C-alpha positions, -999 to +999 in steps of 0.1 A: +461+594+467+484+604+446+494+594+411+499+600+374+472+576+362+439+581+380+414+553+378+408+567+413+439+573+454+442+604+465+462+591+449+473+589+424+500+599+391+527+622+397+563+630+400+564+643+435+601+645+438+599+664+406+573+685+423+544+663+411+518+645+432+484+630+421+451+625+450+456+593+474+467+603+458+485+622+422+493+658+407+516+678+384+550+694+387+541+715+417+572+735+424+555+741+457+580+729+481+599+758+493+616+790+489+648+809+497+662+844+495+689+855+471+709+868+500+709+835+518+681+846+542+701+870+565+677+899+559+647+876+563+660+863+596+663+898+610+628+908+599+613+876+613+630+882+646+614+917+648+580+900+648+564+929+630+537+915+608+535+925+572+505+946+563+491+919+540+490+883+551+493+869+516+514+840+502+524+833+466+532+798+453+540+782+420+527+749+406+539+729+376+505+723+362+470+737+360+440+724+379+425+694+360+393+695+380+378+709+413+348+686+412+350+668+445+334+636+430+356+633+399+390+649+406+418+624+409+451+644+412+468+661+441+468+695+425+430+695+424+428+678+458+447+707+474+420+731+463+392+708+472+405+701+507+406+738+514+371+745+500+352+713+508+367+699+541+352+667+555+342+655+589+378+649+599+410+666+588+448+667+595+458+700+611+495+705+620+500+668+614+473+658+639+440+642+630+412+664+644+375+670+639+366+695+611+330+697+600+323+673+629+321+688+664+340+658+679+355+625+669+327+600+661+308+579+685+313+543+676+290+514+685+303+485+705+303+462+675+322+488+654+295+489+627+279+523+634+296+557+634+277+587+645+290+622+638+276+654+654+282+684+630+292+718+642+262+741+643+259+773+622+281+760+594+273+779+562+280+775+525+293+806+507+258+812+492+244+815+527+228+780+528+233+761+561+255+730+559+236+699+571+241+662+574+222+658+542+250+675+523+273+646+532+246+620+523+242+636+488+280+639+482+286+603+491+257+591+470+268+613+440+303+598+443+291+562+441+264+569+415+273+550+382+261+581+363+288+602+379+315+579+365+338+587+393+371+568+393+371+571+430+337+555+436+354+523+448+366+542+479+332+537+495+338+500+492+372+504+507+356+523+536+333+493+540+302+515+539+271+493+539+259+482+504+286+502+487+300+472+467+266+460+458+255+495+445+286+494+422+281+458+411+261+456+378+250+421+387+235+432+421+198+437+426+205+472+441+230+483+414+228+521+411+204+525+440+224+550+458+197+555+484+207+521+498+241+533+508+247+530+545+247+567+553+218+588+566+210+622+581+194+614+615+187+652+618+202+684+604+233+680+626+237+642+630+252+619+604+252+582+608+273+557+589+267+519+588+296+496+579+294+461+565+321+451+591+346+469+613+378+482+597+407+497+616+413+527+594+377+541+589+381+573+609+414+583+592+399+575+558+373+602+564+400+629+562+403+620+525+387+647+503+362+623+486+342+622+519+335+659+519+300+675+515+282+690+485+252+714+484+227+694+464+205+723+453+235+742+441+251+713+422+219+704+404+212+741+395+247+744+380+243+712+359+272+706+335+288+739+346+293+727+382+330+733+393+340+745+359+347+781+371+349+798+405+313+811+402+301+775+397+316+764+430+307+769+467+329+767+497+323+757+533+360+756+542+387+781+552+392+793+516+372+801+485+384+798+449+380+833+436+400+832+404+410+805+379+428+816+348+431+783+331+467+774+323+480+804+341+470+801+378+444+805+404+437+823+437+422+812+470+408+838+494+398+835+530+361+826+535+348+850+562+321+827+574+343+796+579+335+784+615+372+789+625+378+820+605+397+836+634+423+809+630+429+817+594+457+842+593+466+839+556+439+859+538+449+851+503+471+825+484+479+827+448+492+799+426+510+805+393+516+778+368+554+777+361+570+745+347+607+755+345+626+751+378+650+779+371+621+803+365+605+791+398+637+798+417+641+832+401+606+841+413+616+830+448+648+850+448+628+881+438+602+875+466+575+870+441+568+836+457+576+826+493+581+789+489+597+767+462+607+731+455+643+727+444+658+706+416+688+684+422+711+710+408+697+737+430+700+717+462+737+720+466+736+758+463+709+762+489+713+733+514+733+754+539+709+784+539+685+789+568+654+786+546+663+751+533+644+720+544+643+684+534+609+669+539+602+631+539+571+620+520+551+588+520+543+587+483+559+559+462+565+563+425+565+535+400+561+525+364+527+513+350+530+485+325+503+481+298+504+445+286+474+452+264+496+475+243+528+455+248+519+418+251+556+411+258+550+426+293+531+395+302+565+377+304+576+377+340+613+375+332+611+406+310+593+426+338+619+415+364+648+424+341+633+459+336+631+463+374+665+449+383+684+469+358+675+503+373+702+520+395+678+535+420+705+549+442+719+569+413+684+581+406+677+594+441+712+605+452+722+623+420+693+630+397+667+638+424+690+648+453+661+659+475+657+633+502+640+607+481+651+571+487+653+541+465+622+518+466+619+482+457+586+481+476+552+497+474+542+504+510+563+533+521+584+537+552+567+556+580+531+549+568+517+526+594+526+504+623+513+469+629+499+450+658+535+446+671+540+483+671+566+481+643+566+499+610+554+479+580+589+481+564+608+471+595+626+438+591+616+435+554+643+437+528+638+452+494+624+428+468+641+420+435+674+435+445+692+419+415+715+440+394+726+447+358+741+413+352+712+393+366+688+415+346+707+408+314+704+371+321+667+373+326+663+395+295+682+369+274+658+342+287+628+364+281+638+370+245+642+333+239+608+326+254+591+354+234+609+345+202+623+381+197+656+398+194+645+433+199+616+452+216+607+488+211+587+504+240+574+539+246+582+556+279+555+582+287+562+609+312+554+646+319+571+676+305+586+692+336+624+698+338+632+669+361+607+646+344+626+651+311+660+643+329+645+613+345+632+600+311+667+602+297+681+585+327+656+556+327+659+551+289+696+547+294+691+522+322+667+501+302+688+501+271+715+483+290+693+453+281+706+447+245+678+449+220+655+469+241+648+503+225+631+531+244+613+561+229+604+589+253+570+606+250+567+639+270+533+653+277+518+682+297+503+670+330+467+672+320+475+654+287+495+628+305+465+621+328+442+617+298+467+595+280+471+571+309+434+572+319+426+560+284+453+533+287+473+546+257+506+543+275+531+514+272+553+524+302+536+551+322+564+568+342+546+598+356+528+576+381+529+577+419+506+569+447+501+589+479+481+573+508+445+581+513+445+567+548+471+553+573+471+516+564+490+495+539+458+486+522+457+521+506+486+510+485+480+472+482+443+476+475+452+498+445+466+469+426+436+447+433+422+437+399+387+446+410+398+482+417+387+504+387+416+527+394+443+500+392+474+501+371+491+471+356+468+469+326+464+435+311+485+417+338+465+390+355+474+385+392+449+360+407+472+350+436+477+386+445+440+393+444+433+364+467+458+377+493+442+411+492+408+395+497+422+374+525+435+405+543+401+422+539+383+392+554+408+390+583+400+427+590+363+418+592+372+390+616+393+414+636+424+393+634+451+420+631+482+398+633+471+375+606+459+404+585+493+421+588+510+389+576+487+386+546+494+422+537+532+416+538+528+384+517+507+404+491+534+431+488+561+405+484+542+388+455+534+421+438+570+432+436+587+399+431+564+392+401+571+428+389+534+435+384+545+470+390+580+485+390+585+509+420+614+534+416+616+556+447+599+569+478+596+606+474+612+633+495+612+670+488+639+697+491+622+730+498+630+765+507+606+788+527+613+825+532+626+832+567+600+860+570+573+834+567+565+812+598+540+784+602+539+765+569+537+729+580+545+700+557+521+671+563+522+634+553+484+632+553+457+657+543+468+690+528+504+686+518+514+721+531+492+734+559+495+772+557+463+789+569+478+798+603+511+809+589+523+845+595+542+868+571+565+893+587+579+925+573+613+921+556 
């Protein structure tokens, strides 16, 4: 889930390669991705080799934006998701890249027809106010998410999960609209949760690792009212960490929760996060040991790539432009959209401007996300769509102008205000203005303001948008552009043929026809990109540095982006 515009995913709108990620998905300029020592790491290597632990097991990080929200039901960006996943973990989680039980004692028991999932919770789980965590806490959280009064942009995820009656509860024309008690989830007893599906789906268990399926303490939430999750004192935890400080706009602090069921596995007792937008300032903090991890800009990579604390981390988030045809009716012209896509030099973008392991993308389902019934990656054997080039783009633009009856077109390119975001804005404006008569104005906004701007559909081109997967299946991306998804981008662009292909894939999943479903998903992606309903730009990577005296920070493609609770800090 990750993205810049959040009409729900985890994911979401972000510039990950710029240090931004949204919740399936989205987030702000994180600056999280790494760290290095000014000496090149020699002293750190010696200290680490000594294996003498530091007196305090504390880590310090930077992020490029503040927390928009830590309300599990309404947060839509990856910065918020990072905190939520550490305070409100769900039944399943990803730990050191492996999917394992979390609040559940074991992986679920599944009925023969694939419609009933039964979870046994760990016993003696406690909220930070002393209340026991029970199966009812999951029932309440799921019902709150889907309740129309909550106005969650992620309510639709219950329908994606195929939970019984979810779609009907969200449908205003249904006779059970808003009746959340009809949702197919119930507490059999204090420690047994049972979920009923409409039909089997192949990715249900992995989907439960997504933060929207975590628990909530009903009594506490209702007692807090409108103050819930607004400050640390208005938030409980049942996870490895508790939010103990939140200085809005400045930073926040997580501290180990002593009653977490696996507290003995949590070595890092405190993690601080400071909001710093400028990449050079972030790196200065890293050099002076004020932070232990940092994400590098393109210019910084060459200076650090040969040092021992440097890493390049592949990601499965894809970034793209959102086109708002309600604000720019000309975007309804297919030739114009195609020209805008074809004119972009994506290799120049990733190899020079980003320089962090990101790769060009003329697709929306990322490499390395999921394998099909044949055991092959979704991308294998599939060429990029709309390869084109500048000359072909100019020809299409010329035809589009004639069809539209225009000679010029002015558009606004909205993005975030991080260092790399600004550079990318200039780069992309220059790319687009190769189309004679197309004029681009750049609008830079702070992350929270960008989210609000795009959530309210004020953008013309939304360039701070990306999507990170909520589960390990192509539908987490392709379902995002389904017109019935309240979180979808591509405002004002009708795509009935695409919608039918998504519906077909969903029906084939119910019929348990994996080969045919896989083919339908590939056909849907082909149509989405060839019609330029969205304009993908790159699949993110990250160039990071981590202090040699810190061991055990694990980059993950799913779940918490950087798993650090079992890390160790050595004297240096």
